[in-house]
FIDRENTOR-658238 format. One line per 3 residues: number of its first residue (from 1); their letters; for each residue z, y, x of C-alpha. Coordinates in steps of 0.02 Angstrom, whole numbers, m for minus. Last residue first. Layout:
residues N
NUM> a> Z:Y:X | ...
END
This chain:
residues 92
92> itl> 1301:m3339:m1399 | 1419:m3485:m1415 | 1555:m3415:m1523
89> lvq> 1742:m3425:m1546 | 1783:m3553:m1412 | 1971:m3574:m1421
86> gnt> 2070:m3533:m1262 | 2218:m3460:m1354 | 2167:m3281:m1306
83> dir> 1996:m3305:m1389 | 1841:m3368:m1299 | 1664:m3298:m1310
80> ral> 1535:m3410:m1231 | 1384:m3388:m1116 | 1288:m3550:m1084
77> kyr> 1288:m3604:m904 | 1171:m3594:m756 | 1199:m3637:m574
74> ayr> 1098:m3551:m439 | 1091:m3598:m255 | 1159:m3541:m88
71> kge> 1162:m3655:65 | 1317:m3637:177 | 1337:m3823:215
68> pse> 1489:m3833:99 | 1372:m3769:m38 | 1371:m3587:m94
65> vtm> 1356:m3547:m279 | 1262:m3406:m365 | 1306:m3403:m548
62> kei> 1181:m3370:m686 | 1252:m3347:m861 | 1136:m3389:m1005
59> vyg> 1129:m3293:m1168 | 1030:m3386:m1300 | 898:m3295:m1402
56> mre> 750:m3416:m1396 | 679:m3309:m1255 | 836:m3354:m1157
53> idg> 799:m3540:m1180 | 620:m3518:m1118 | 686:m3422:m965
50> ira> 808:m3565:m933 | 657:m3682:m941 | 571:m3578:m806
47> slr> 729:m3576:m698 | 743:m3765:m715 | 570:m3797:m643
44> mcr> 576:m3976:m576 | 647:m4047:m737 | 697:m4229:m757
41> idp> 802:m4189:m913 | 869:m4350:m991 | 871:m4443:m824
38> dnl> 974:m4303:m744 | 921:m4295:m560 | 802:m4147:m578
35> adl> 918:m4049:m690 | 1067:m4075:m575 | 960:m4024:m424
32> asl> 906:m3864:m513 | 1088:m3825:m549 | 1172:m3849:m716
29> adg> 1340:m3792:m785 | 1415:m3903:m919 | 1502:m3831:m1071
26> rsl> 1441:m3963:m1193 | 1315:m3834:m1256 | 1241:m3826:m1081
23> rnl> 1204:m4012:m1078 | 1123:m4012:m1251 | 1029:m3852:m1211
20> iad> 956:m3936:m1056 | 903:m4089:m1157 | 823:m3980:m1292
17> vqs> 735:m3873:m1161 | 671:m4030:m1075 | 605:m4092:m1242
14> mne> 524:m3921:m1266 | 442:m3927:m1095 | 370:m4100:m1130
11> drr> 302:m4042:m1298 | 224:m3885:m1219 | 148:m3989:m1079
8> fnh> 72:m4111:m1204 | 5:m3968:m1310 | m79:m3891:m1157
5> wte> m152:m4059:m1106 | m225:m4081:m1281 | m293:m3904:m1280
2> hp> m378:m3935:m1112 | m459:m4096:m1175
END
């Protein structure tokens, strides 16, 4: 039973990773609230999934943002190299 639960969690985490990578590869930046509210992601532990993505070799930029109410939170985006004409050369 424990192995079955473990496999289920791994599969769920990987589908969340796929959905997060899909959003990030479109150039979107994600916060934990974005990930929780997105019906394709529904992730309560975005920072853990970002760690999974980084272990896969992707470079993720973490930005600290301040809300109008003064609350600080993290937003994540996929690192990109862009040439002088604005063309994306490489998603790292």
